[in-house]
Residue, then its C-alpha position, 0 to 999 in steps of 0.5 A: m159423901d159430905a156436902v162440903v167435900s163434894e163441892k170441892l171435887p172436880i166437875t165430872c160426868v159432863n160431855s164435852y159439849e156441856a164442858a165447852a158451854f160451861c166455859i164460854w158462859d163463864g167467860g172462857f173456852l175449852p182449850s185445844e189439845a196444843e194449848w193444854e199441852y203447852a200449859a202442862a209442859g210449862g210452855s218452852a220449859e218442856r217439862e216432864y211433868p207439870w211440876g218438873s222432872t221429879a217422879p210423882g211418887t205414891s204420896n199424892q203430893y204431886a198427882i192423884y193417880g194409880c189409885y193411891y188417893p186417899s190411902s196410898s193403898g194403889s187400890c180403887t174401890d169406887v169414886s172415893s179415889i177422886a180427890p178434891v181440886g188442888t189436893p196435890t199442892a206440890g204439883a203445880g205447873k209453871y204457871g200455877q195451875l194445879d191438877l194438870a196431871g191426874n185426878v180426872y182427865e180434861w176434856n179438850v175441844d180437839s177431835y181425836a186424829a193424829y196429833a200434829g204437835c202444833t202450837n197454835c191449832t185445833n183439829a176440828s174435823d168430824a172425827s167421832d171422838r174428842v181428845s182428853r188430857g192429863g190422866a185420871f186417878i185410876n191410871d199409872s204415871s205414864y198418863l201423867l205426861p203432857p204428851s199422853r192422850n186419851h179419846s172418848s165419845p164427846a157425848g159420853r159422860y164419864i166418872g174419870i173425865g172432867f174439864r178446865c176452862a182456859r182464858t186469854p191472858 
């Protein structure tokens, strides 16, 4: 893969501990799933998708999902179905964030358990899995919805899970 293109891809194959450490090093933090969902739903706007209510379609303009990137074929053969960060520009969230839905899941700091749906809390239980949100390039459109949740071992490194650092406004 071309080095210029590779530099624009999301960081994946890092476990949740490494993602959290990077965010701290970079002056931010790994968001809780409540914080992540609030941003993805556009806060009190409670958007269906981060960009609004328009269905994501298959042309990659709103989100990278369903193996539609890069050719809209619906068939994934390898990691070439992961797009450079910011590719679906029409998919911007209410606060301007890109890639909140699709491309790669994003680690959250929470342990996986029943979701309380709170606005200012974190589940720091000793559960064996951590939450990731947002859906990935291989998932169908239902995974793009802000309430959709996934969970994986926090020590695992997965091609379909990356992260986003949050910052205090």
